[in-house]
A tleap script that builds the chain and sets N, CA, C and O, in Angstrom:
source leaprc.protein.ff14SB
mol = sequence {
  NMET ILE ALA ILE ARG GLU GLU ILE ARG ALA
  ILE GLU GLN GLY LYS LEU PRO LYS ASN ASP
  ASN PRO LEU LYS ASN ALA PRO HIE THR THR
  THR VAL ILE ALA GLY GLU TRP ASN ARG PRO
  TYR SER ARG THR GLN ALA ALA PHE PRO MET
  ALA ASP GLN LYS GLY PHE LYS PHE TRP PRO
  SER VAL SER ARG ILE ASP ASP THR TYR GLY
  ASP SER ASN LEU VAL CYS ALA CYS PRO PRO
  MET SER ASP TYR CGLN
}
set mol.1.N position { -43.777 -31.104 -24.373 }
set mol.1.CA position { -45.090 -31.097 -23.775 }
set mol.1.C position { -45.725 -29.709 -23.873 }
set mol.1.O position { -46.933 -29.577 -24.066 }
set mol.2.N position { -44.903 -28.697 -23.741 }
set mol.2.CA position { -45.428 -27.336 -23.833 }
set mol.2.C position { -45.948 -27.069 -25.249 }
set mol.2.O position { -47.007 -26.464 -25.417 }
set mol.3.N position { -45.212 -27.515 -26.257 }
set mol.3.CA position { -45.645 -27.307 -27.645 }
set mol.3.C position { -46.941 -28.062 -27.935 }
set mol.3.O position { -47.818 -27.552 -28.633 }
set mol.4.N position { -47.059 -29.267 -27.402 }
set mol.4.CA position { -48.292 -30.041 -27.587 }
set mol.4.C position { -49.458 -29.330 -26.923 }
set mol.4.O position { -50.555 -29.278 -27.481 }
set mol.5.N position { -49.232 -28.782 -25.739 }
set mol.5.CA position { -50.295 -28.056 -25.044 }
set mol.5.C position { -50.745 -26.834 -25.844 }
set mol.5.O position { -51.930 -26.502 -25.870 }
set mol.6.N position { -49.796 -26.174 -26.491 }
set mol.6.CA position { -50.145 -25.018 -27.320 }
set mol.6.C position { -50.999 -25.439 -28.522 }
set mol.6.O position { -51.914 -24.717 -28.918 }
set mol.7.N position { -50.701 -26.608 -29.098 }
set mol.7.CA position { -51.523 -27.108 -30.204 }
set mol.7.C position { -52.933 -27.444 -29.706 }
set mol.7.O position { -53.917 -27.174 -30.395 }
set mol.8.N position { -53.028 -28.026 -28.525 }
set mol.8.CA position { -54.336 -28.330 -27.934 }
set mol.8.C position { -55.106 -27.035 -27.690 }
set mol.8.O position { -56.306 -26.965 -27.956 }
set mol.9.N position { -54.423 -26.016 -27.189 }
set mol.9.CA position { -55.066 -24.721 -26.930 }
set mol.9.C position { -55.605 -24.120 -28.231 }
set mol.9.O position { -56.696 -23.549 -28.240 }
set mol.10.N position { -54.857 -24.242 -29.318 }
set mol.10.CA position { -55.323 -23.720 -30.607 }
set mol.10.C position { -56.601 -24.419 -31.054 }
set mol.10.O position { -57.471 -23.794 -31.660 }
set mol.11.N position { -56.720 -25.699 -30.761 }
set mol.11.CA position { -57.943 -26.448 -31.078 }
set mol.11.C position { -59.080 -25.987 -30.175 }
set mol.11.O position { -60.201 -25.774 -30.637 }
set mol.12.N position { -58.792 -25.836 -28.901 }
set mol.12.CA position { -59.810 -25.383 -27.952 }
set mol.12.C position { -60.357 -23.999 -28.310 }
set mol.12.O position { -61.547 -23.729 -28.146 }
set mol.13.N position { -59.481 -23.136 -28.797 }
set mol.13.CA position { -59.870 -21.771 -29.137 }
set mol.13.C position { -60.487 -21.657 -30.529 }
set mol.13.O position { -60.880 -20.568 -30.949 }
set mol.14.N position { -60.570 -22.773 -31.240 }
set mol.14.CA position { -61.174 -22.769 -32.565 }
set mol.14.C position { -60.256 -22.308 -33.683 }
set mol.14.O position { -60.714 -22.096 -34.806 }
set mol.15.N position { -58.968 -22.149 -33.397 }
set mol.15.CA position { -58.019 -21.743 -34.431 }
set mol.15.C position { -57.722 -22.890 -35.392 }
set mol.15.O position { -57.368 -22.663 -36.549 }
set mol.16.N position { -57.865 -24.116 -34.911 }
set mol.16.CA position { -57.704 -25.319 -35.725 }
set mol.16.C position { -58.935 -26.201 -35.524 }
set mol.16.O position { -59.474 -26.259 -34.419 }
set mol.17.N position { -59.386 -26.887 -36.573 }
set mol.17.CA position { -60.550 -27.753 -36.423 }
set mol.17.C position { -60.236 -28.993 -35.584 }
set mol.17.O position { -59.095 -29.453 -35.546 }
set mol.18.N position { -61.245 -29.520 -34.924 }
set mol.18.CA position { -61.056 -30.691 -34.065 }
set mol.18.C position { -60.720 -31.953 -34.855 }
set mol.18.O position { -60.032 -32.835 -34.341 }
set mol.19.N position { -61.193 -32.050 -36.088 }
set mol.19.CA position { -61.012 -33.287 -36.841 }
set mol.19.C position { -59.876 -33.239 -37.861 }
set mol.19.O position { -59.596 -34.258 -38.493 }
set mol.20.N position { -59.221 -32.112 -38.043 }
set mol.20.CA position { -58.128 -31.995 -39.008 }
set mol.20.C position { -57.093 -31.021 -38.479 }
set mol.20.O position { -57.105 -29.839 -38.823 }
set mol.21.N position { -56.194 -31.525 -37.636 }
set mol.21.CA position { -55.188 -30.684 -37.000 }
set mol.21.C position { -53.876 -31.450 -36.885 }
set mol.21.O position { -53.854 -32.659 -37.113 }
set mol.22.N position { -52.792 -30.781 -36.541 }
set mol.22.CA position { -51.492 -31.456 -36.467 }
set mol.22.C position { -51.456 -32.637 -35.490 }
set mol.22.O position { -50.754 -33.617 -35.739 }
set mol.23.N position { -52.195 -32.557 -34.397 }
set mol.23.CA position { -52.204 -33.658 -33.430 }
set mol.23.C position { -52.973 -34.860 -33.965 }
set mol.23.O position { -52.530 -35.999 -33.817 }
set mol.24.N position { -54.102 -34.613 -34.575 }
set mol.24.CA position { -54.938 -35.684 -35.109 }
set mol.24.C position { -54.229 -36.412 -36.242 }
set mol.24.O position { -54.370 -37.628 -36.372 }
set mol.25.N position { -53.479 -35.701 -37.054 }
set mol.25.CA position { -52.844 -36.283 -38.235 }
set mol.25.C position { -51.398 -36.716 -38.018 }
set mol.25.O position { -50.763 -37.215 -38.947 }
set mol.26.N position { -50.877 -36.540 -36.833 }
set mol.26.CA position { -49.493 -36.929 -36.550 }
set mol.26.C position { -49.353 -38.444 -36.559 }
set mol.26.O position { -50.304 -39.146 -36.214 }
set mol.27.N position { -48.208 -38.958 -36.939 }
set mol.27.CA position { -47.036 -38.234 -37.422 }
set mol.27.C position { -47.158 -37.917 -38.913 }
set mol.27.O position { -47.818 -38.645 -39.654 }
set mol.28.N position { -46.531 -36.849 -39.342 }
set mol.28.CA position { -46.525 -36.456 -40.744 }
set mol.28.C position { -45.264 -37.017 -41.392 }
set mol.28.O position { -44.152 -36.662 -41.000 }
set mol.29.N position { -45.432 -37.875 -42.365 }
set mol.29.CA position { -44.294 -38.498 -43.053 }
set mol.29.C position { -43.775 -37.583 -44.156 }
set mol.29.O position { -44.406 -36.581 -44.492 }
set mol.30.N position { -42.633 -37.935 -44.709 }
set mol.30.CA position { -42.090 -37.154 -45.819 }
set mol.30.C position { -43.026 -37.212 -47.019 }
set mol.30.O position { -43.155 -36.225 -47.744 }
set mol.31.N position { -43.675 -38.340 -47.240 }
set mol.31.CA position { -44.619 -38.464 -48.352 }
set mol.31.C position { -45.792 -37.514 -48.176 }
set mol.31.O position { -46.227 -36.876 -49.135 }
set mol.32.N position { -46.301 -37.418 -46.964 }
set mol.32.CA position { -47.421 -36.513 -46.689 }
set mol.32.C position { -46.984 -35.065 -46.874 }
set mol.32.O position { -47.697 -34.279 -47.498 }
set mol.33.N position { -45.838 -34.708 -46.347 }
set mol.33.CA position { -45.346 -33.332 -46.430 }
set mol.33.C position { -45.067 -32.939 -47.884 }
set mol.33.O position { -45.349 -31.810 -48.285 }
set mol.34.N position { -44.515 -33.862 -48.669 }
set mol.34.CA position { -44.151 -33.553 -50.056 }
set mol.34.C position { -45.330 -33.655 -51.015 }
set mol.34.O position { -45.257 -33.129 -52.125 }
set mol.35.N position { -46.408 -34.314 -50.620 }
set mol.35.CA position { -47.550 -34.509 -51.511 }
set mol.35.C position { -48.497 -33.326 -51.553 }
set mol.35.O position { -48.182 -32.233 -51.083 }
set mol.36.N position { -49.654 -33.570 -52.124 }
set mol.36.CA position { -50.678 -32.527 -52.200 }
set mol.36.C position { -51.058 -32.101 -50.786 }
set mol.36.O position { -51.215 -32.938 -49.897 }
set mol.37.N position { -51.205 -30.794 -50.585 }
set mol.37.CA position { -51.463 -30.276 -49.235 }
set mol.37.C position { -52.780 -29.513 -49.205 }
set mol.37.O position { -52.907 -28.465 -49.838 }
set mol.38.N position { -53.751 -30.029 -48.481 }
set mol.38.CA position { -55.045 -29.349 -48.354 }
set mol.38.C position { -55.487 -29.322 -46.898 }
set mol.38.O position { -56.660 -29.534 -46.590 }
set mol.39.N position { -54.555 -29.065 -46.024 }
set mol.39.CA position { -54.834 -29.030 -44.593 }
set mol.39.C position { -54.967 -27.582 -44.114 }
set mol.39.O position { -54.440 -26.671 -44.752 }
set mol.40.N position { -55.672 -27.361 -42.989 }
set mol.40.CA position { -55.851 -25.992 -42.496 }
set mol.40.C position { -54.644 -25.453 -41.726 }
set mol.40.O position { -54.737 -24.386 -41.119 }
set mol.41.N position { -53.542 -26.148 -41.738 }
set mol.41.CA position { -52.304 -25.694 -41.096 }
set mol.41.C position { -51.172 -25.871 -42.093 }
set mol.41.O position { -51.307 -26.607 -43.070 }
set mol.42.N position { -50.073 -25.205 -41.850 }
set mol.42.CA position { -48.974 -25.198 -42.818 }
set mol.42.C position { -48.150 -26.483 -42.775 }
set mol.42.O position { -48.161 -27.220 -41.789 }
set mol.43.N position { -47.444 -26.726 -43.861 }
set mol.43.CA position { -46.516 -27.870 -43.917 }
set mol.43.C position { -45.419 -27.706 -42.867 }
set mol.43.O position { -44.992 -28.680 -42.248 }
set mol.44.N position { -44.972 -26.477 -42.674 }
set mol.44.CA position { -43.932 -26.219 -41.680 }
set mol.44.C position { -44.416 -26.589 -40.288 }
set mol.44.O position { -43.676 -27.202 -39.518 }
set mol.45.N position { -45.640 -26.226 -39.957 }
set mol.45.CA position { -46.197 -26.579 -38.649 }
set mol.45.C position { -46.318 -28.098 -38.503 }
set mol.45.O position { -46.124 -28.633 -37.411 }
set mol.46.N position { -46.634 -28.783 -39.582 }
set mol.46.CA position { -46.754 -30.235 -39.541 }
set mol.46.C position { -45.395 -30.918 -39.414 }
set mol.46.O position { -45.235 -31.851 -38.626 }
set mol.47.N position { -44.431 -30.456 -40.181 }
set mol.47.CA position { -43.124 -31.105 -40.201 }
set mol.47.C position { -42.234 -30.702 -39.030 }
set mol.47.O position { -41.507 -31.529 -38.481 }
set mol.48.N position { -42.296 -29.439 -38.656 }
set mol.48.CA position { -41.423 -28.918 -37.599 }
set mol.48.C position { -42.236 -28.134 -36.584 }
set mol.48.O position { -42.173 -26.904 -36.580 }
set mol.49.N position { -43.002 -28.802 -35.721 }
set mol.49.CA position { -43.812 -28.073 -34.755 }
set mol.49.C position { -42.995 -27.214 -33.797 }
set mol.49.O position { -43.513 -26.249 -33.235 }
set mol.50.N position { -41.738 -27.552 -33.608 }
set mol.50.CA position { -40.838 -26.740 -32.791 }
set mol.50.C position { -39.651 -26.348 -33.657 }
set mol.50.O position { -39.107 -27.183 -34.381 }
set mol.51.N position { -39.249 -25.100 -33.590 }
set mol.51.CA position { -38.200 -24.577 -34.466 }
set mol.51.C position { -36.887 -25.348 -34.364 }
set mol.51.O position { -36.188 -25.504 -35.365 }
set mol.52.N position { -36.544 -25.828 -33.180 }
set mol.52.CA position { -35.257 -26.525 -33.022 }
set mol.52.C position { -35.257 -27.925 -33.610 }
set mol.52.O position { -34.225 -28.594 -33.570 }
set mol.53.N position { -36.368 -28.393 -34.153 }
set mol.53.CA position { -36.414 -29.717 -34.775 }
set mol.53.C position { -35.850 -29.713 -36.190 }
set mol.53.O position { -35.569 -30.782 -36.733 }
set mol.54.N position { -35.680 -28.573 -36.789 }
set mol.54.CA position { -35.254 -28.513 -38.187 }
set mol.54.C position { -33.940 -29.230 -38.442 }
set mol.54.O position { -33.753 -29.788 -39.523 }
set mol.55.N position { -33.045 -29.232 -37.507 }
set mol.55.CA position { -31.764 -29.915 -37.697 }
set mol.55.C position { -31.735 -31.346 -37.224 }
set mol.55.O position { -30.805 -32.084 -37.549 }
set mol.56.N position { -32.736 -31.758 -36.459 }
set mol.56.CA position { -32.706 -33.085 -35.849 }
set mol.56.C position { -34.050 -33.797 -35.981 }
set mol.56.O position { -34.487 -34.460 -35.040 }
set mol.57.N position { -34.698 -33.673 -37.109 }
set mol.57.CA position { -36.039 -34.229 -37.300 }
set mol.57.C position { -35.968 -35.735 -37.527 }
set mol.57.O position { -35.150 -36.212 -38.314 }
set mol.58.N position { -36.829 -36.485 -36.833 }
set mol.58.CA position { -37.012 -37.912 -37.089 }
set mol.58.C position { -38.213 -38.058 -38.002 }
set mol.58.O position { -39.311 -37.623 -37.654 }
set mol.59.N position { -38.023 -38.659 -39.159 }
set mol.59.CA position { -39.117 -38.846 -40.099 }
set mol.59.C position { -39.648 -40.273 -39.980 }
set mol.59.O position { -38.937 -41.222 -40.311 }
set mol.60.N position { -40.884 -40.438 -39.514 }
set mol.60.CA position { -41.457 -41.781 -39.424 }
set mol.60.C position { -41.659 -42.362 -40.819 }
set mol.60.O position { -41.866 -41.625 -41.783 }
set mol.61.N position { -41.596 -43.686 -40.920 }
set mol.61.CA position { -41.731 -44.322 -42.230 }
set mol.61.C position { -43.180 -44.413 -42.676 }
set mol.61.O position { -43.448 -44.464 -43.877 }
set mol.62.N position { -44.109 -44.433 -41.754 }
set mol.62.CA position { -45.534 -44.493 -42.100 }
set mol.62.C position { -46.318 -43.594 -41.169 }
set mol.62.O position { -45.859 -43.268 -40.074 }
set mol.63.N position { -47.505 -43.193 -41.607 }
set mol.63.CA position { -48.389 -42.435 -40.724 }
set mol.63.C position { -49.411 -43.387 -40.126 }
set mol.63.O position { -49.444 -44.569 -40.471 }
set mol.64.N position { -50.224 -42.888 -39.255 }
set mol.64.CA position { -51.202 -43.737 -38.577 }
set mol.64.C position { -52.239 -44.287 -39.546 }
set mol.64.O position { -52.642 -43.619 -40.497 }
set mol.65.N position { -52.654 -45.494 -39.289 }
set mol.65.CA position { -53.732 -46.127 -40.030 }
set mol.65.C position { -54.871 -46.325 -39.044 }
set mol.65.O position { -54.645 -46.818 -37.939 }
set mol.66.N position { -56.077 -45.954 -39.413 }
set mol.66.CA position { -57.239 -46.078 -38.533 }
set mol.66.C position { -57.026 -45.345 -37.216 }
set mol.66.O position { -57.379 -45.852 -36.151 }
set mol.67.N position { -56.444 -44.143 -37.291 }
set mol.67.CA position { -56.173 -43.344 -36.103 }
set mol.67.C position { -55.396 -44.159 -35.068 }
set mol.67.O position { -54.317 -44.663 -35.383 }
set mol.68.N position { -55.897 -44.299 -33.874 }
set mol.68.CA position { -55.139 -44.984 -32.823 }
set mol.68.C position { -55.505 -46.455 -32.691 }
set mol.68.O position { -55.063 -47.105 -31.744 }
set mol.69.N position { -56.295 -46.999 -33.605 }
set mol.69.CA position { -56.695 -48.405 -33.500 }
set mol.69.C position { -55.467 -49.309 -33.410 }
set mol.69.O position { -55.418 -50.207 -32.570 }
set mol.70.N position { -54.491 -49.079 -34.261 }
set mol.70.CA position { -53.291 -49.909 -34.263 }
set mol.70.C position { -52.469 -49.778 -32.998 }
set mol.70.O position { -51.787 -50.722 -32.598 }
set mol.71.N position { -52.529 -48.608 -32.359 }
set mol.71.CA position { -51.803 -48.419 -31.107 }
set mol.71.C position { -52.479 -49.163 -29.959 }
set mol.71.O position { -51.810 -49.619 -29.031 }
set mol.72.N position { -53.790 -49.283 -30.020 }
set mol.72.CA position { -54.554 -49.895 -28.924 }
set mol.72.C position { -54.782 -51.387 -29.111 }
set mol.72.O position { -55.038 -52.094 -28.137 }
set mol.73.N position { -54.696 -51.876 -30.332 }
set mol.73.CA position { -54.987 -53.278 -30.630 }
set mol.73.C position { -53.793 -53.918 -31.321 }
set mol.73.O position { -53.794 -54.128 -32.534 }
set mol.74.N position { -52.790 -54.219 -30.534 }
set mol.74.CA position { -51.556 -54.764 -31.076 }
set mol.74.C position { -51.745 -56.216 -31.502 }
set mol.74.O position { -52.481 -56.972 -30.868 }
set mol.75.N position { -51.073 -56.590 -32.578 }
set mol.75.CA position { -51.126 -57.955 -33.080 }
set mol.75.C position { -49.705 -58.498 -33.064 }
set mol.75.O position { -48.793 -57.881 -33.615 }
set mol.76.N position { -49.520 -59.629 -32.446 }
set mol.76.CA position { -48.201 -60.247 -32.392 }
set mol.76.C position { -48.074 -61.251 -33.527 }
set mol.76.O position { -48.895 -62.159 -33.653 }
set mol.77.N position { -47.045 -61.088 -34.352 }
set mol.77.CA position { -46.797 -62.013 -35.451 }
set mol.77.C position { -45.654 -62.958 -35.097 }
set mol.77.O position { -45.026 -63.539 -35.983 }
set mol.78.N position { -45.389 -63.109 -33.823 }
set mol.78.CA position { -44.298 -63.963 -33.348 }
set mol.78.C position { -44.675 -65.428 -33.464 }
set mol.78.O position { -45.845 -65.777 -33.308 }
set mol.79.N position { -43.708 -66.288 -33.734 }
set mol.79.CA position { -44.013 -67.727 -33.731 }
set mol.79.C position { -44.314 -68.185 -32.313 }
set mol.79.O position { -43.896 -67.528 -31.359 }
set mol.80.N position { -45.030 -69.294 -32.148 }
set mol.80.CA position { -45.333 -69.794 -30.800 }
set mol.80.C position { -44.055 -70.187 -30.058 }
set mol.80.O position { -43.032 -70.478 -30.678 }
set mol.81.N position { -44.123 -70.191 -28.736 }
set mol.81.CA position { -42.958 -70.518 -27.905 }
set mol.81.C position { -42.399 -71.909 -28.215 }
set mol.81.O position { -41.197 -72.139 -28.083 }
set mol.82.N position { -43.266 -72.830 -28.626 }
set mol.82.CA position { -42.804 -74.191 -28.933 }
set mol.82.C position { -41.808 -74.218 -30.093 }
set mol.82.O position { -41.008 -75.150 -30.187 }
set mol.83.N position { -41.839 -73.224 -30.972 }
set mol.83.CA position { -40.898 -73.168 -32.094 }
set mol.83.C position { -39.470 -72.843 -31.637 }
set mol.83.O position { -38.519 -73.061 -32.387 }
set mol.84.N position { -39.315 -72.335 -30.440 }
set mol.84.CA position { -38.007 -71.952 -29.934 }
set mol.84.C position { -37.289 -73.085 -29.203 }
set mol.84.O position { -36.138 -72.920 -28.798 }
set mol.85.N position { -37.934 -74.209 -29.032 }
set mol.85.CA position { -37.315 -75.334 -28.288 }
set mol.85.C position { -36.305 -76.076 -29.106 }
set mol.85.O position { -35.705 -77.038 -28.624 }
savepdb mol mol.pdb
quit
């Protein structure tokens, strides 16, 4: 939480842009980190925002699509309850 607050502070102070920063673009996948890089922050900051993550990093399989739309509008692909009878 402290590291996230520091990233927010950097945005507030204008050190990072509001629309292209590590928080806005999280999570950073291995494909994103290994691909072409044209962001205003370093790959290291994107991949390892805290130094102790280097040995225990969880790499997400995909990055966000449509920002937080998918987080807020969940779709259930489950079969109907009648199929379980």
